[in-house]
N, C-alpha and C positions, 0 to 999 in steps of 0.2 A: 625515342620520341621526345623531343623537347620542344614544348611551345614557343612560338616566336619571340624573339627579344623585343621589348618595347624600346622605342626611342627614348633617350633620356628626357625625364620631366624637366620642364622649366623650373630653375631655381626660384624660390619665393623671393619677395622684396625683404631686404635686410636693412639694418641701420648701418652706420659707418664706424661703428666701435671696433670691428676688426673682421677677419674673414671667417672665423671660427663661429658655429652657430650652436645654440642650445635649441634642442628639438623641445618645445614646450608642451605642458600638459595642461588640460585635454588636448587631443589631437585635433589638428585642423579639419580632418575627415576620416571617414572610415578606413580609407585608404592608407593615410598616414598612421592611423592606429595600428593597422595590421602590419605595416612595415616595421614599426617600432617594436610590435610584439615579436615579429621574426627575428629582429636584431638581438633582443635579449634572449631568446631561445637559442640562437647560435652562440652568443656570448658564453651561455651557461654550459651548453652541450659539446661544444667544439674543444677538443683537447689542446688545440693550437693557441686557445685564448684562455689565458690565466693570469695570476698576480704578477707584477713587475719582478718580484724576487726570484722567480722560477725561470727567468730568462725566455719568456714565450715569443711567439711569432707576432701575436698580438696582445698587448698588456691591457687588462680590465682592472679599473679601480672605481672606488666611489671618492668623489671630489666635493669639498665643501665649497660653496659660493659665498663670498664675503658679501654681507648685506650693503648694498649701496642703493638707497631710495630713488637717487636721481637717475639711475641706470636700469634698475630691474623692478618689475612689479612684482613684489614678494608674494601677492595674493595669486599671481598666475604660475610662478615657479616654485618649487620646493627649496630646501636649503642645500640640497646636494645633487649631484650629476653623476650618472653612470657614463664613464669615459671608457672609449675604445680607441687605443692609440697604436700605430705601426711603427713608432719610435724611428730608427733610422733607415727603415725599409722604405723604399720609395714608391712602392706598389699602393694602390688603393684598397681600402677595406673590401670593396666590391670584387677586385681581382684575387683577393685572399681568400675570402668566406664563401663565395658563390661560384659555381660551376660556370663556364661560358654559355652565353645564349640562354640563361634561365630567366623564368619570370619573376619579376619583383615589382610590385606596385609602384613604389616611389624610389627608382634607382638612384637618383640623386643623393639620397641620404648617405650611400655608401661610396660615392664617388670622390672620395677624400681619404685621407691617411688618419684622420683623427675626427671622433664624433663624441658629442655630449647629448645624453638624453636625460630629461628629468627623472629622477630616482622613482617617481610615481609609476613609471612604465614598468619597472621591476616589480612593484607590488601588484599592480594591476594584473600583470601576466601570471603571477603566481598566486593569485586569491583563490578561494575556495571553488572546487568544481561545481557544487550545486549553486544554481543561480546564474551560471556563466550562460551565453548565448551560444547558440549552435555553431557559429563559426569559430568562436574561441576554443570550442571543445574540439572541432575539427583540425585547428592549429596545434593544441596540446597533444592530440593523438598521433598527428603526423610527426610531431617532434619524439614522441615514444618510439615510433617505428624506424627512426634515423638509425639505430645501431642494430637492426635486424633485416635479414634478407628479404626484400619485397620488390614488388613490380608496380609500375604505373601504367595504367591502360585508358585507352578511349574505345568506345563502341559505338557504331552508327548502325541504324536499323535497316532491316529488309522491307521491303515494298508491304508486304503483308502485315508484318509486326507494327510497322509505322502507322497503318491504317487503324489496326486495333487500338493502338496506344492514344491516338488522337494527337492533339497539338497543345495540350495543357501539361506542362511538366510535373506539376504536383500530382495530377492524377495518374500520368504515366508511371511515377516511381512508385506510386501505391500499388499498382498493377504488377510491376517489376518485383516487387518485394517478395512475392509469393514463389517467385522462381530463383531465389537466391541461395536456397541451402546448399546446393552443389558448390558453388563458389566460396561460400562462408565456411564450408567445412575444410577448405585448404588453410584458412587462417583469418586473422582480424582483417575486415574489409570496411573500406570507406567509399562513398559514392555520392556523386551529385548529377543531376539531369538539367539540361539546359537546351535552348533553341539556339541554332547557328544563323547567320545572317539571312539565310533563305527561309527561315521558319521551320527547319527539320529538327527534330529531337535526336539528342545524341546524349551520351554519358561519358563521365569521367571518373576514374576511381584508382584506388590502391588495394593491394591485397598483400599481406605477409605470409609468405610461402617459399618452401624449398621445391615445389613442383616444378616440372620441365616447362619450357615455353609452349610446347605441342599441347600439353595437358591443359594449360591455362586458356589458349587459344580456343581449343575445343569447347570449353565451358562457355567462353565469351561469344564464340560463334553462335552457339545455342541461345544465348541470352538476346543476341541481336536479331535473331530470326533468319529464316531462309530468304533468298534472293535469286532471280534469275540472271542476274548481271555478275558473271563469274569474274570479271576484272575487278569490280567492285568488292566482291567478297575476298579475292586473294590479296588486294593491295590496300584498301581504304576502309574495310568495315570494322576491322580489329587491329589496333596497334598496342603493342606492349614493349616497355623498355625497363631495365633495372631503375629502381626509384632511388636515384643518386641524391637527389635533395628533397626529402617528402615534404618538408615545410613549404618549399616553393612550389611544389605540385599541388599542395592543399590551397595555396593562394591562387594558383591557376584555376583549380576546380571550383573556387568561390567567387571568380571574377565577376561574374554576373550577379552575384548574391550580395555582395559587400555592401551595396547602398540600399538593400531591401530591408523592411522592418522584420524583426524576430519571427512575426507571425508568418511570414512568407518563407523565410529561409528555413526553418525547422521542418517545413514539409517538403524541402527540396534537397535536404542533406541525409544520407542513410549511413549509420554506423553500426555495425553488427555488435552483439553483446560483447564479444571478445575484443572488439576494437575500443568499445567505452570502458571496458576494464583496463586496458593498456593505459589509456588517457588518464583515468582516474589515478592509477597507481604511479603515473609519471609525475605528478605534482609534487609528493614528497621527495622524489628523487631530485628534481629540480630545485627544491627549496634546500636541500642538502648541498647540492652544488653553489647555490648562493653563499652559503655559510663558508664552504671551503675556499671560494674564490675572492669573496668580498667580505666575510667575517661579520655578515648580519644575518638575522632571522627575518625573512620577509613577513610583512604585516598581512595576515590573512583576510582583513577587510578590504584590501586593495590598495588605494593610495595610503601611503604611510601617514599615520597620524602625528608621528614625532620623527623628525629627521635627523636631529642630533643623537648620537649615542656615544657616551663617554668612554665606552670600552672599544671604540674604534679610532685608530690614529689616522687622520685624514690629511692629505695635502690641501692646502688652501689656495683657491684660484681666484683672482681678482675678476670682478665682472667687467672690468674695463679691457680684459682680453678675450670677451666672448660678446657675442651678438645674439639676438633671439629671432625666430621667425613664427 
């Protein structure tokens, strides 16, 4: 079960300095922020992405930007950028890092062989767990799930259950929480509830488990409730697949929530205690990976207060070879 692929987003307006773009910080929209966060997580956790000296499939580096006041607004940019580079490989970053037909909010960011992100995205992604919003925590936990056996699922509700849950997603999730113990006993569980275009409630989720598909389906069928429509029950009520890209699935799970305020999203995202533990414990692992691959300690406050570090030997890239959006 893969979500339908989105049509490539229209590229933003850019200046004429060159074809290469810097993804500036703060992001243009929550979707841009989430996409940049996903790219940072992929860069740190994917073994195919590492320092150039290790001859990786994708090289990851921190590069200094030469200050050029006439070309760069230094209040908008930091002094360094995180660079992902395919080198001589003619494939795009998207072809390399993402499975085919996978959901990604801003796909054009990866439809190229080289990408520059303001370094602030690295630090904001790896800032402290406490104080993070619900979608950030969902993304970090999904990243933690990436190296564990897990399944992604969608559940649609039977007639009686749908009537009892009503049409308000937050209220429905609150009612469902009381029935999740059997599912969460399998392993760390993430879940969101939303309305489809017809106004019907359904849920998306992930669970870390070695359980058989039939056992997982049995629990999810119970959660979805009985139905008199046999074809619906057998074909559409419950869908499960291996979670081949948990971070992208988390973005799909939160696609209807990304533009909502935190007061709304926190009521529509469920994370089991074991899932929360996974996400929280993943942060130190990500910070270690940043040190291994980039030679820096992420700033726990979020955006780095100091971009220059004398202990790091950085390549210098002229701003005349980059543009911004």
